[in-house]
C-alpha positions, 0 to 999 in steps of 0.5 A: 302333653307328656312333657307337662306330666313329667314336669308335674311329677317332678315338681309335685311327686309321682302320685300327683292327680291329673285331670287328663281332659283338662290338661289336654285342653290347656296344652292345646290352647296355644295352638287354637285357631280362629277363622283359619288363623292362629289365635295367638300369633307369636311365641310369647302370646302362645306361652301366655295362652298356655299359662292362663289355660293351665291356671284356669283349668287346673289339671293338677289341683294343688301345686298347679300354678308351679307346674303352669309356670314351669311348663311355660318356661319349658315352652319358651326354652324350646323356642329359644327364649327364657325368662329372666326375673326374680322369683318374686316377680314371677310369683306376682305375675302368676298370682295376678294371672291366676285371678282370671283378670288378665287377658292373653295379651296382657299376660304376654306383655307381662311375660315379654318384660322378662323374656330373653333369647337363649344363645346357642351352645358354642358347638351348635352349628345351627 
């Protein structure tokens, strides 16, 4: 949650209004379980769940969509993935997702078109 707040402050300014309860709910969504199973198995579905939850719950008000997309990219990066897309493609995806008309699986499929694997740094021994 702290990482998303940092992203929001960097993008929207230090005085950004934050609804901490909505933010906590949004960042918890990718980890949700149903009947003792992951609701969103896989990294890209989890990223889609995060994006949709942040768009739906709007923890930051104005500028929320930018923060939602950036948080989604950071989530993917931390899982060795990235999005390779034009700004217009990402803006269109976020705009459609923000309408609430896409399911998590539809959003994951849309993200999957742009997902690439990050290569480890040359001196990385992993």
